[in-house]
C-alpha positions in Angstrom: -183.7 -135.8 -158.5 -180.1 -136.2 -157.6 -177.6 -137.9 -159.9 -174.5 -139.9 -158.7 -171.4 -138.0 -158.5 -169.7 -140.4 -160.9 -172.4 -139.7 -163.3 -171.7 -135.9 -163.0 -168.2 -136.4 -163.6 -168.7 -138.6 -166.7 -171.1 -135.9 -168.1 -168.8 -133.1 -167.5 -165.8 -135.0 -169.2 -167.9 -135.9 -172.3 -169.6 -132.4 -172.3 -173.4 -133.5 -171.9 -176.2 -132.8 -169.5 -178.0 -135.8 -168.0 -181.8 -135.8 -167.9 -184.0 -138.2 -165.9 -186.9 -140.0 -167.2 -190.3 -138.8 -165.7 -191.6 -141.3 -163.0 -194.3 -143.6 -164.2 -194.0 -142.3 -167.8 -192.8 -145.0 -170.0 -192.8 -142.9 -173.0 -189.7 -141.1 -171.7 -187.6 -144.0 -171.4 -185.4 -145.6 -174.1 -186.2 -148.6 -176.1 -183.1 -150.5 -176.0 -185.0 -153.8 -175.1 -187.4 -153.6 -178.0 -184.3 -153.0 -180.2 -182.8 -156.5 -179.1 -186.0 -158.3 -180.0 -186.2 -156.6 -183.4 -182.7 -157.6 -184.3 -183.3 -161.3 -183.2 -186.2 -161.7 -185.2 -185.6 -159.8 -188.3 -181.9 -160.1 -188.7 -180.9 -163.4 -187.1 -184.0 -165.8 -186.8 -183.8 -168.7 -189.3 -180.1 -168.0 -190.4 -177.0 -169.9 -190.0 -173.5 -168.5 -190.4 -170.3 -170.3 -191.0 -168.1 -167.9 -189.0 -168.2 -165.0 -186.6 -166.8 -162.7 -189.3 -169.6 -163.9 -191.7 -172.2 -163.1 -188.9 -170.7 -159.6 -188.3 -170.8 -158.9 -192.1 -174.3 -160.0 -192.4 -175.3 -157.6 -189.3 -173.5 -154.7 -190.9 -175.2 -155.1 -194.2 -178.7 -155.6 -192.6 -178.2 -152.4 -190.6 -177.3 -150.2 -193.6 -179.9 -151.7 -195.9 -182.7 -152.7 -193.8 -182.8 -151.2 -190.2 -181.6 -147.8 -191.0 -183.8 -147.6 -194.0 -187.2 -148.4 -192.5 -189.5 -145.6 -191.0 -189.2 -145.8 -187.3 -192.5 -146.5 -185.6 -192.0 -143.8 -182.8 -190.2 -141.0 -184.6 -191.8 -141.5 -188.0 -188.3 -140.9 -189.6 -185.8 -143.3 -191.0 -183.0 -143.8 -188.5 -180.3 -142.9 -191.1 -182.0 -139.6 -191.8 -182.3 -138.8 -188.0 -178.5 -139.7 -187.6 -177.7 -137.3 -190.5 -179.4 -134.5 -188.7 -178.0 -135.3 -185.4 -174.5 -135.9 -186.5 -173.9 -132.0 -186.7 -173.9 -131.9 -182.9 -171.6 -134.9 -182.4 -168.0 -134.4 -181.4 -164.8 -136.4 -182.3 -163.6 -138.6 -179.6 -160.1 -139.2 -181.0 -157.2 -138.2 -178.7 -159.3 -138.3 -175.5 -158.4 -140.8 -172.9 -161.1 -143.1 -171.7 -163.1 -141.6 -168.8 -162.0 -144.7 -166.6 -158.5 -143.0 -166.3 -160.0 -139.7 -164.9 -160.2 -138.8 -161.3 -162.8 -135.9 -160.6 -162.4 -134.8 -156.9 -163.6 -131.9 -154.7 -161.0 -130.3 -152.4 -160.9 -127.3 -150.0 -158.1 -124.8 -150.6 -156.1 -124.8 -147.3 -154.5 -121.7 -145.6 -151.1 -122.4 -147.4 -152.9 -121.6 -150.7 -152.9 -125.3 -151.9 -155.0 -128.4 -152.2 -153.9 -131.9 -150.8 -153.8 -134.8 -153.2 -152.2 -138.3 -152.6 -149.9 -136.8 -149.9 -148.7 -133.9 -152.2 -149.9 -130.3 -152.2 -150.6 -128.3 -155.5 -150.9 -124.5 -155.4 -153.9 -122.5 -156.2 -154.4 -118.7 -156.4 -154.2 -117.3 -152.9 -157.8 -115.5 -153.3 -159.4 -119.1 -153.1 -158.2 -119.8 -149.7 -161.2 -121.5 -147.9 -163.1 -122.2 -151.2 -164.1 -125.6 -152.6 -162.5 -126.6 -155.9 -163.0 -129.2 -158.4 -159.8 -131.2 -159.0 -159.4 -133.4 -162.1 -156.5 -135.9 -162.5 -156.0 -137.0 -166.1 -153.3 -137.7 -168.4 -150.6 -136.7 -166.1 -152.1 -133.3 -165.2 -153.9 -132.0 -162.2 -156.4 -129.4 -163.4 -158.2 -127.3 -160.7 -161.5 -125.5 -161.4 -163.5 -123.0 -159.6 -166.8 -121.9 -160.6 -166.3 -123.5 -164.0 -163.0 -121.7 -164.6 -159.5 -123.3 -164.8 -157.6 -121.7 -161.9 -154.4 -124.0 -161.9 -152.9 -126.6 -164.0 -150.0 -128.6 -162.6 -147.9 -131.7 -163.9 -149.0 -134.6 -161.7 -146.2 -135.4 -159.1 -145.0 -139.0 -158.9 -143.4 -138.5 -155.5 -144.7 -138.1 -152.0 -145.0 -135.2 -149.6 -144.0 -132.9 -152.2 -145.3 -129.3 -152.7 -145.8 -128.2 -156.3 -145.9 -124.4 -156.7 -146.9 -122.1 -159.4 -145.5 -118.6 -158.1 -148.1 -116.7 -160.0 -150.5 -118.0 -157.5 -148.9 -116.0 -154.7 -148.7 -112.4 -156.5 -149.8 -110.0 -154.1 -149.0 -111.9 -151.0 -146.1 -110.8 -148.6 -143.1 -113.0 -149.0 -144.2 -114.3 -152.4 -140.5 -114.5 -153.6 -139.6 -116.8 -150.7 -139.0 -115.7 -147.2 -141.2 -112.9 -146.0 -139.3 -109.6 -146.3 -138.0 -108.2 -143.1 -139.5 -104.9 -141.9 -137.6 -101.7 -142.9 -135.3 -100.8 -139.9 -136.2 -97.9 -137.8 -133.7 -94.9 -138.3 -132.3 -93.6 -135.0 -131.5 -90.1 -134.6 -127.8 -89.1 -134.7 -125.8 -89.3 -131.5 -125.7 -85.6 -131.1 -129.5 -85.8 -130.3 -129.2 -88.3 -127.7 -127.5 -86.1 -124.9 -128.6 -86.4 -121.2 -131.5 -84.0 -120.3 -129.3 -82.4 -117.8 -127.0 -81.1 -120.6 -130.1 -79.3 -122.1 -131.1 -77.9 -118.7 -127.7 -76.3 -118.3 -127.9 -74.6 -121.6 -131.4 -73.5 -121.0 -130.7 -72.1 -117.7 -132.7 -74.2 -115.3 -134.9 -77.3 -115.0 -138.0 -78.1 -116.8 
């Protein structure tokens, strides 16, 4: 079973793991359709409402006093009790941007220690050159992960063809401070040691 990449991104964003229903096993599927029929027949049928607000108020009261208090035919537990048990695992959504504003991409780290995004390049630790990384763009940030760990976090650049660099990503690389350092100059021997060989022959008394 292979899930759509967009579903994987949605699951990572909200922190859950998708599970597929078993083929030809109706019991493993949800029962949303049956739920709709239950609401129509039990909560709405035979009733008239003067306004939309009155209709919503009726449904809210019916949910609390009827639907959530009945023993569920499949679980054998009241929905209100089941929700109270599951609520401990729920997480608050306040402050998180809608998933629709998120971009979840895969990029390869180039030889210049960066990934390309919308004509701009963002630095990544040099040890990841050649590796594939996950790139998440959300709320003005570019967050780069490798093997599940955040390895880079940049402000999203509004310009084009810019290079956004975190110098910490180049620690241990020659030229990390800017230009590659020049090689140390070769020290030449003093002039007195650079005489023609003939002078040494004269002193030594003959040729070599």
